[in-house]
C-alpha positions as a Markdown table, in Angstrom:
| # | Residue | x | y | z |
|---|---|---|---|---|
| 1 | Met | -29.2 | -21.4 | 47.9 |
| 2 | Arg | -29.7 | -24.9 | 49.2 |
| 3 | Gly | -32.8 | -26.9 | 50.1 |
| 4 | Arg | -33.7 | -28.4 | 53.4 |
| 5 | Asn | -31.8 | -31.6 | 52.6 |
| 6 | Gly | -28.6 | -29.6 | 52.0 |
| 7 | Asn | -28.7 | -30.0 | 48.3 |
| 8 | Ala | -28.9 | -27.1 | 45.9 |
| 9 | Ser | -32.4 | -25.8 | 45.2 |
| 10 | Pro | -33.9 | -26.4 | 41.7 |
| 11 | Glu | -33.5 | -22.7 | 40.9 |
| 12 | Thr | -29.8 | -22.7 | 41.8 |
| 13 | Ala | -29.1 | -26.0 | 40.0 |
| 14 | Arg | -30.9 | -24.6 | 36.9 |
| 15 | Ser | -28.8 | -21.4 | 37.0 |
| 16 | Ala | -25.6 | -23.4 | 37.4 |
| 17 | Gly | -26.5 | -25.6 | 34.5 |
| 18 | Ile | -27.2 | -22.5 | 32.3 |
| 19 | Ser | -23.8 | -21.1 | 33.3 |
| 20 | Arg | -22.0 | -24.3 | 32.5 |
| 21 | Arg | -23.8 | -24.5 | 29.1 |
| 22 | Asn | -22.9 | -20.8 | 28.3 |
| 23 | Gly | -19.3 | -21.5 | 29.3 |
| 24 | Ala | -19.1 | -24.5 | 27.1 |
| 25 | Arg | -20.6 | -22.6 | 24.2 |
| 26 | Leu | -18.1 | -19.8 | 24.7 |
| 27 | Trp | -15.2 | -22.3 | 24.9 |
| 28 | Cys | -16.4 | -24.0 | 21.7 |
| 29 | Ala | -16.7 | -20.6 | 20.0 |
| 30 | Leu | -13.1 | -19.8 | 21.0 |
| 31 | Leu | -11.9 | -23.1 | 19.8 |
| 32 | Gly | -13.8 | -22.6 | 16.5 |
| 33 | Ala | -12.3 | -19.2 | 16.0 |
| 34 | Leu | -8.8 | -20.5 | 16.7 |
| 35 | Phe | -9.4 | -23.4 | 14.3 |
| 36 | Ala | -10.7 | -21.1 | 11.6 |
| 37 | Trp | -7.7 | -18.8 | 12.1 |
| 38 | Ser | -5.1 | -21.6 | 11.9 |
| 39 | Cys | -6.7 | -23.4 | 9.0 |
| 40 | Gly | -7.8 | -20.4 | 7.0 |
| 41 | Gln | -4.6 | -18.7 | 6.1 |
| 42 | Glu | -4.9 | -19.6 | 2.4 |
| 43 | Phe | -8.5 | -18.4 | 2.3 |
| 44 | Asp | -8.1 | -14.8 | 3.5 |
| 45 | Leu | -10.7 | -12.5 | 2.2 |
| 46 | Pro | -9.5 | -9.9 | -0.3 |
| 47 | Pro | -8.9 | -6.5 | 1.1 |
| 48 | Gln | -12.4 | -4.9 | 1.2 |
| 49 | Pro | -13.6 | -1.3 | 1.1 |
| 50 | Asp | -14.4 | 0.4 | 4.4 |
| 51 | Pro | -17.6 | -1.3 | 5.7 |
| 52 | Gly | -18.7 | 1.9 | 7.1 |
| 53 | Arg | -18.9 | 3.6 | 3.8 |
| 54 | Ile | -22.5 | 3.7 | 2.5 |
| 55 | Pro | -22.7 | 3.1 | -1.3 |
| 56 | Thr | -23.9 | 6.1 | -3.3 |
| 57 | Pro | -26.9 | 5.1 | -5.3 |
| 58 | Gly | -26.9 | 5.6 | -9.1 |
| 59 | Thr | -23.1 | 5.9 | -9.3 |
| 60 | Tyr | -20.1 | 3.6 | -9.1 |
| 61 | Asn | -18.8 | 2.6 | -5.7 |
| 62 | Leu | -15.7 | 0.8 | -4.5 |
| 63 | Glu | -16.5 | -3.0 | -4.5 |
| 64 | Lys | -13.4 | -5.0 | -3.9 |
| 65 | Val | -9.6 | -5.0 | -4.2 |
| 66 | Trp | -7.7 | -8.1 | -5.2 |
| 67 | Glu | -3.9 | -8.5 | -4.8 |
| 68 | Ile | -2.6 | -9.8 | -8.1 |
| 69 | Asp | 1.0 | -9.8 | -9.3 |
| 70 | Ser | 1.6 | -7.0 | -11.9 |
| 71 | Pro | -1.7 | -7.3 | -13.7 |
| 72 | Thr | -2.0 | -5.6 | -17.1 |
| 73 | Asp | -4.6 | -6.4 | -19.8 |
| 74 | Leu | -7.8 | -8.0 | -18.6 |
| 75 | Val | -11.2 | -9.1 | -19.9 |
| 76 | Ser | -14.3 | -10.2 | -18.2 |
| 77 | Gln | -17.0 | -12.8 | -19.2 |
| 78 | Gly | -19.8 | -13.7 | -16.9 |
| 79 | Ser | -18.3 | -14.9 | -13.7 |
| 80 | Tyr | -14.8 | -15.1 | -15.1 |
| 81 | Leu | -12.0 | -12.5 | -15.1 |
| 82 | Tyr | -9.0 | -13.2 | -17.3 |
| 83 | Val | -5.8 | -11.3 | -16.4 |
| 84 | Ile | -2.3 | -11.1 | -17.9 |
| 85 | Glu | -0.3 | -11.5 | -14.7 |
| 86 | Gly | 3.3 | -11.0 | -14.1 |
| 87 | Glu | 4.0 | -10.5 | -17.8 |
| 88 | Ser | 4.3 | -14.2 | -18.3 |
| 89 | Arg | 0.9 | -15.9 | -17.9 |
| 90 | Val | -2.8 | -15.5 | -18.3 |
| 91 | Gln | -4.8 | -16.4 | -15.2 |
| 92 | Ala | -8.6 | -16.9 | -15.0 |
| 93 | Tyr | -10.5 | -16.2 | -11.8 |
| 94 | Leu | -14.1 | -16.4 | -10.6 |
| 95 | Thr | -15.2 | -12.9 | -9.9 |
| 96 | Arg | -18.1 | -13.8 | -7.6 |
| 97 | Ala | -16.0 | -15.9 | -5.2 |
| 98 | Lys | -16.6 | -15.0 | -1.6 |
| 99 | Gln | -13.1 | -16.0 | -0.4 |
| 100 | Ala | -9.4 | -15.8 | -1.3 |
| 101 | Ile | -7.3 | -12.9 | -2.4 |
| 102 | His | -7.0 | -14.8 | -5.6 |
| 103 | Pro | -10.5 | -16.1 | -6.4 |
| 104 | Gln | -10.8 | -19.7 | -7.6 |
| 105 | Phe | -8.4 | -20.5 | -10.4 |
| 106 | Val | -10.1 | -21.8 | -13.6 |
| 107 | Gly | -7.4 | -23.3 | -15.8 |
| 108 | Glu | -3.9 | -22.8 | -17.1 |
| 109 | Phe | -3.3 | -21.2 | -20.5 |
| 110 | Glu | -0.4 | -23.2 | -22.0 |
| 111 | Gly | 2.3 | -22.2 | -24.5 |
| 112 | Leu | 2.5 | -18.5 | -23.6 |
| 113 | Ile | 5.9 | -16.8 | -23.3 |
| 114 | Arg | 5.3 | -13.1 | -22.9 |
| 115 | Pro | 1.6 | -12.2 | -23.4 |
| 116 | Thr | 0.9 | -8.5 | -23.8 |
| 117 | Ala | -2.7 | -8.2 | -24.8 |
| 118 | Leu | -5.9 | -10.3 | -24.7 |
| 119 | Cys | -9.5 | -10.2 | -25.8 |
| 120 | Leu | -12.7 | -12.2 | -25.8 |
| 121 | Ala | -14.7 | -13.5 | -28.8 |
| 122 | Arg | -18.0 | -15.4 | -28.9 |
| 123 | Arg | -19.1 | -17.7 | -31.8 |
| 124 | Asp | -19.8 | -21.4 | -31.4 |
| 125 | Ser | -18.0 | -21.1 | -28.1 |
| 126 | Thr | -16.3 | -18.5 | -26.1 |
| 127 | Tyr | -12.6 | -17.9 | -26.9 |
| 128 | Ile | -9.8 | -16.0 | -25.3 |
| 129 | Ile | -7.4 | -14.6 | -27.8 |
| 130 | Val | -3.9 | -13.6 | -26.7 |
| 131 | Ala | -1.2 | -11.6 | -28.4 |
| 132 | Asp | 2.2 | -13.1 | -27.4 |
| 133 | Glu | 5.3 | -11.0 | -27.9 |
| 134 | Gly | 7.5 | -13.8 | -26.8 |
| 135 | Asp | 7.1 | -15.7 | -30.0 |
| 136 | Thr | 5.3 | -13.0 | -32.1 |
| 137 | Thr | 2.1 | -15.0 | -32.4 |
| 138 | Val | -1.6 | -14.6 | -31.8 |
| 139 | Lys | -3.1 | -17.6 | -29.9 |
| 140 | Arg | -6.7 | -18.6 | -29.6 |
| 141 | Tyr | -7.9 | -20.6 | -26.5 |
| 142 | Leu | -11.2 | -22.0 | -25.2 |
| 143 | Phe | -12.3 | -19.9 | -22.2 |
| 144 | Thr | -11.3 | -22.8 | -19.9 |
| 145 | Gly | -7.7 | -22.6 | -20.9 |
| 146 | Gly | -5.5 | -25.5 | -21.9 |
| 147 | Ala | -3.4 | -25.7 | -25.1 |
| 148 | Pro | -4.1 | -23.1 | -27.8 |
| 149 | Arg | -6.7 | -24.2 | -30.4 |
| 150 | Phe | -5.2 | -22.1 | -33.1 |
| 151 | Ala | -2.2 | -19.7 | -33.6 |
| 152 | Phe | -1.0 | -17.5 | -36.4 |
| 153 | Arg | 1.7 | -14.9 | -37.2 |
| 154 | Asp | 2.4 | -12.3 | -39.9 |
| 155 | Thr | 5.9 | -11.7 | -41.3 |
| 156 | Ile | 5.4 | -7.9 | -40.9 |
| 157 | Trp | 5.0 | -8.1 | -37.2 |
| 158 | Asp | 7.9 | -6.9 | -35.0 |
| 159 | Gly | 6.2 | -8.2 | -31.8 |
| 160 | Asn | 5.2 | -4.8 | -30.4 |
| 161 | Phe | 1.5 | -5.5 | -30.0 |
| 162 | Thr | -0.3 | -2.8 | -28.2 |
| 163 | Ala | -3.9 | -4.2 | -28.1 |
| 164 | Ile | -6.1 | -6.8 | -29.5 |
| 165 | Ala | -9.9 | -7.2 | -30.2 |
| 166 | Ala | -12.1 | -9.8 | -31.9 |
| 167 | Asp | -15.6 | -9.8 | -33.4 |
| 168 | Gln | -18.3 | -12.5 | -33.5 |
| 169 | Asp | -16.7 | -13.9 | -36.7 |
| 170 | Leu | -13.4 | -14.4 | -35.0 |
| 171 | Asn | -11.8 | -11.6 | -37.0 |
| 172 | Val | -8.9 | -10.2 | -35.1 |
| 173 | Tyr | -7.9 | -6.6 | -34.8 |
| 174 | Leu | -4.4 | -5.6 | -33.7 |
| 175 | Ser | -3.0 | -2.1 | -32.9 |
| 176 | Phe | 0.6 | -1.1 | -33.1 |
| 177 | Ala | 1.1 | 2.2 | -31.3 |
| 178 | Glu | 4.7 | 2.7 | -32.4 |
| 179 | Arg | 3.7 | 2.3 | -36.1 |
| 180 | Asp | 0.3 | 4.2 | -35.8 |
| 181 | Thr | -1.4 | 1.2 | -37.4 |
| 182 | Ile | -4.5 | -1.0 | -36.8 |
| 183 | Leu | -4.7 | -4.3 | -38.9 |
| 184 | Lys | -7.5 | -6.8 | -39.4 |
| 185 | Tyr | -7.1 | -10.6 | -39.7 |
| 186 | Asp | -9.7 | -13.2 | -40.5 |
| 187 | Ala | -10.4 | -16.3 | -38.5 |
| 188 | Glu | -7.7 | -18.3 | -40.4 |
| 189 | Gly | -5.1 | -15.7 | -39.6 |
| 190 | His | -4.9 | -14.0 | -43.0 |
| 191 | Arg | -4.4 | -10.3 | -43.1 |
| 192 | Thr | -7.4 | -8.8 | -44.7 |
| 193 | Arg | -7.4 | -5.0 | -44.2 |
| 194 | Leu | -5.7 | -2.0 | -42.9 |
| 195 | Ile | -8.3 | -0.5 | -40.6 |
| 196 | Ser | -6.4 | 2.7 | -39.8 |
| 197 | Asp | -3.1 | 4.4 | -40.0 |
| 198 | Arg | -1.5 | 7.7 | -39.1 |
| 199 | Gly | -3.4 | 10.9 | -39.6 |
| 200 | Thr | -4.9 | 13.8 | -37.7 |
| 201 | Gly | -8.6 | 13.6 | -38.7 |
| 202 | Thr | -11.3 | 11.1 | -37.8 |
| 203 | Gly | -10.7 | 7.6 | -39.2 |
| 204 | Phe | -7.0 | 8.0 | -38.7 |
| 205 | Val | -5.0 | 7.3 | -35.6 |
| 206 | Ile | -1.9 | 8.4 | -33.8 |
| 207 | Ser | -0.4 | 6.0 | -31.2 |
| 208 | Pro | -3.5 | 3.8 | -31.0 |
| 209 | Asn | -3.7 | 1.8 | -27.8 |
| 210 | Gly | -6.8 | 0.0 | -26.4 |
| 211 | Leu | -9.2 | -1.8 | -28.7 |
| 212 | His | -12.7 | -3.3 | -28.2 |
| 213 | Trp | -15.3 | -4.6 | -30.6 |
| 214 | Asn | -18.8 | -3.5 | -29.3 |
| 215 | Gly | -20.8 | -5.6 | -31.8 |
| 216 | Glu | -21.0 | -2.8 | -34.4 |
| 217 | His | -17.8 | -0.8 | -34.4 |
| 218 | Leu | -14.1 | -1.1 | -33.4 |
| 219 | Leu | -13.6 | 1.2 | -30.4 |
| 220 | Val | -10.1 | 2.6 | -30.4 |
| 221 | Ala | -8.3 | 4.6 | -27.7 |
| 222 | Asp | -6.6 | 7.1 | -30.1 |
| 223 | Thr | -4.0 | 8.1 | -27.5 |
| 224 | Gly | -2.0 | 10.5 | -29.6 |
| 225 | Lys | -5.1 | 12.6 | -30.4 |
| 226 | Asp | -6.7 | 12.5 | -26.9 |
| 227 | Trp | -10.0 | 10.9 | -28.0 |
| 228 | Val | -11.7 | 7.6 | -28.6 |
| 229 | Gln | -12.9 | 6.7 | -32.1 |
| 230 | Arg | -15.5 | 4.2 | -33.4 |
| 231 | Leu | -14.1 | 2.8 | -36.6 |
| 232 | Arg | -15.7 | 0.7 | -39.3 |
| 233 | Gly | -14.5 | -2.9 | -39.3 |
| 234 | Asp | -15.0 | -3.4 | -43.1 |
| 235 | Thr | -13.4 | -0.2 | -44.4 |
| 236 | Thr | -10.1 | 1.8 | -44.1 |
| 237 | Asn | -9.8 | 5.1 | -42.2 |
| 238 | Val | -13.6 | 5.6 | -41.8 |
| 239 | Ala | -15.1 | 6.5 | -38.4 |
| 240 | Ala | -18.7 | 6.2 | -37.3 |
| 241 | Pro | -20.9 | 9.3 | -37.7 |
| 242 | Gly | -20.7 | 11.8 | -35.0 |
| 243 | Asp | -17.8 | 13.4 | -33.0 |
| 244 | Pro | -15.2 | 11.1 | -31.4 |
| 245 | Leu | -15.5 | 10.7 | -27.6 |
| 246 | Gly | -13.4 | 13.4 | -26.1 |
| 247 | Ile | -14.7 | 16.4 | -27.9 |
| 248 | Gln | -17.5 | 17.5 | -25.4 |
| 249 | Lys | -15.8 | 15.8 | -22.4 |
| 250 | Pro | -12.0 | 16.4 | -23.0 |
| 251 | Leu | -9.8 | 13.3 | -22.6 |
| 252 | Ser | -6.1 | 13.2 | -21.9 |
| 253 | Ala | -4.0 | 10.3 | -23.4 |
| 254 | Pro | -6.7 | 7.6 | -23.1 |
| 255 | Arg | -5.1 | 4.2 | -23.0 |
| 256 | Asp | -7.9 | 1.7 | -23.0 |
| 257 | Val | -11.6 | 1.3 | -24.0 |
| 258 | Ser | -14.3 | -1.2 | -23.3 |
| 259 | Ala | -18.0 | -1.7 | -23.6 |
| 260 | Asp | -20.8 | -3.6 | -21.8 |
| 261 | Arg | -22.2 | -6.8 | -23.3 |
| 262 | Leu | -25.1 | -5.1 | -25.0 |
| 263 | Gly | -22.9 | -2.3 | -26.4 |
| 264 | Glu | -25.0 | 0.4 | -24.8 |
| 265 | Phe | -22.1 | 2.2 | -23.0 |
| 266 | Ile | -18.4 | 2.9 | -23.7 |
| 267 | Tyr | -15.9 | 2.9 | -20.9 |
| 268 | Val | -12.6 | 4.8 | -21.2 |
| 269 | Ala | -9.4 | 4.7 | -19.2 |
| 270 | Asp | -8.6 | 8.4 | -19.3 |
| 271 | Ser | -5.0 | 7.8 | -18.2 |
| 272 | Gly | -3.7 | 11.3 | -18.5 |
| 273 | Arg | -6.1 | 12.4 | -15.8 |
| 274 | Asp | -6.1 | 9.3 | -13.7 |
| 275 | Arg | -9.8 | 8.5 | -14.1 |
| 276 | Val | -12.2 | 6.0 | -15.8 |
| 277 | Leu | -15.2 | 7.5 | -17.5 |
| 278 | Lys | -18.5 | 6.2 | -18.9 |
| 279 | Phe | -20.2 | 7.4 | -22.1 |
| 280 | Leu | -23.2 | 6.4 | -24.2 |
| 281 | Arg | -22.4 | 4.7 | -27.4 |
| 282 | Thr | -23.4 | 7.9 | -29.1 |
| 283 | Gly | -20.6 | 9.8 | -27.3 |
| 284 | Ser | -22.6 | 11.6 | -24.6 |
| 285 | Phe | -20.9 | 11.6 | -21.1 |
| 286 | Val | -22.7 | 9.6 | -18.4 |
| 287 | Asp | -20.6 | 9.3 | -15.3 |
| 288 | Ser | -17.1 | 9.1 | -13.7 |
| 289 | Ile | -16.5 | 5.5 | -12.6 |
| 290 | Tyr | -13.2 | 6.3 | -10.8 |
| 291 | Ser | -11.3 | 9.4 | -10.1 |
| 292 | Pro | -8.8 | 10.1 | -7.2 |
| 293 | Thr | -11.2 | 12.8 | -5.8 |
| 294 | Lys | -14.6 | 11.0 | -6.1 |
| 295 | Glu | -15.8 | 10.2 | -2.6 |
| 296 | Ser | -17.5 | 6.9 | -3.5 |
| 297 | Thr | -14.3 | 5.6 | -5.1 |
| 298 | Leu | -11.7 | 6.8 | -2.7 |
| 299 | Leu | -8.7 | 4.4 | -2.2 |
| 300 | Glu | -6.0 | 4.6 | 0.4 |
| 301 | Ile | -3.6 | 4.4 | -2.4 |
| 302 | Pro | -5.0 | 6.0 | -5.6 |
| 303 | Ile | -4.8 | 4.3 | -9.0 |
| 304 | Asp | -2.0 | 6.1 | -10.9 |
| 305 | Asn | -2.4 | 6.3 | -14.7 |
| 306 | Pro | -5.1 | 3.6 | -15.2 |
| 307 | Arg | -4.4 | 1.8 | -18.5 |
| 308 | Phe | -6.4 | -1.5 | -18.6 |
| 309 | Leu | -10.0 | -2.1 | -17.8 |
| 310 | Ala | -12.8 | -4.6 | -18.3 |
| 311 | Val | -16.6 | -4.5 | -17.9 |
| 312 | Glu | -19.2 | -7.1 | -17.0 |
| 313 | Asp | -22.7 | -6.2 | -16.1 |
| 314 | Ser | -22.5 | -3.6 | -13.2 |
| 315 | Leu | -18.9 | -4.3 | -12.4 |
| 316 | Val | -15.9 | -2.4 | -13.9 |
| 317 | Phe | -12.4 | -3.9 | -13.2 |
| 318 | Ile | -9.3 | -1.7 | -13.4 |
| 319 | Ala | -5.8 | -3.2 | -13.4 |
| 320 | Asp | -3.3 | -1.3 | -11.3 |
| 321 | Pro | 0.1 | -3.0 | -12.0 |
| 322 | Glu | 2.2 | -0.5 | -10.0 |
| 323 | Asn | 0.3 | -1.5 | -6.8 |
| 324 | Asn | -0.1 | -5.2 | -7.7 |
| 325 | Arg | -3.9 | -5.2 | -7.6 |
| 326 | Val | -7.1 | -5.3 | -9.6 |
| 327 | Val | -9.8 | -2.9 | -8.3 |
| 328 | Ala | -13.5 | -3.4 | -8.9 |
| 329 | Phe | -16.2 | -0.8 | -8.8 |
| 330 | Arg | -19.9 | -1.6 | -8.9 |
| 331 | Leu | -22.9 | 0.5 | -10.1 |
| 332 | Ala | -25.2 | 1.0 | -7.1 |
| 333 | Thr | -28.9 | 0.7 | -7.7 |
| 334 | Leu | -31.4 | 3.2 | -6.5 |
């Protein structure tokens, strides 16, 4: 509409101005989206769970999926996740990163050839301890990586490390599944004790795999006997009082075991049944963290034979090397 002088009326001019501003804003938004797409290829978000799935309170729900090359053993500490990746290196990632399929890299762990197991220990600092089959050594690093601060070997090793754990005094525990043996070494690398060897009763092991020190006991995935034991760290072939995990809630070939920071719960990779379970430290069953049929943990490609896990606060990380990924599940609050 135009005024008496032939010019556009104030209302018309105002509407035209608004249209021009809206068009400019739309154009800027399109440019911004194009710019973000073209510049953001290396910052793609990790594959995420279906946003339409409502977390189930009081149980574990699918949190995130990270694409990582052939991940095997892993351990979590605070915001960091340490992963043996590609059978040749240890990588450290920030678990709370909002972007990148590979969260922010922390530092390189030097001098590794073929790492097969790792664990975390806390004393005057936080250390990552790695069993390296490549040169048959155990190497101790600061949590930030770099060169090893200490390394040791034992002449009786054949290099076939299965798992490693460490306590607050930097004593190191190593399992050898093929030899049905668990050995203990002090902070200087001296062999100090046979923790367990082959036997059918409690305190003894058959094909021991995953290890974890929970502040009081050495947790052992006693794979050959389908249970998890809590062994004394200062004696030989002595288990903690009470039945091993797997008596009341049967397990099948468990391959890894972990605990929360306070040692209140025990987490088991029940590999033979493709699930991860949670128990009280006394052995009572609490919850299923992952199973191929549990609705809150459904994956398009299920985790086959879970063998490596790590726990930090409400997050449980599971390595899935066959599918080149690490999958995280979070405990939903009520």
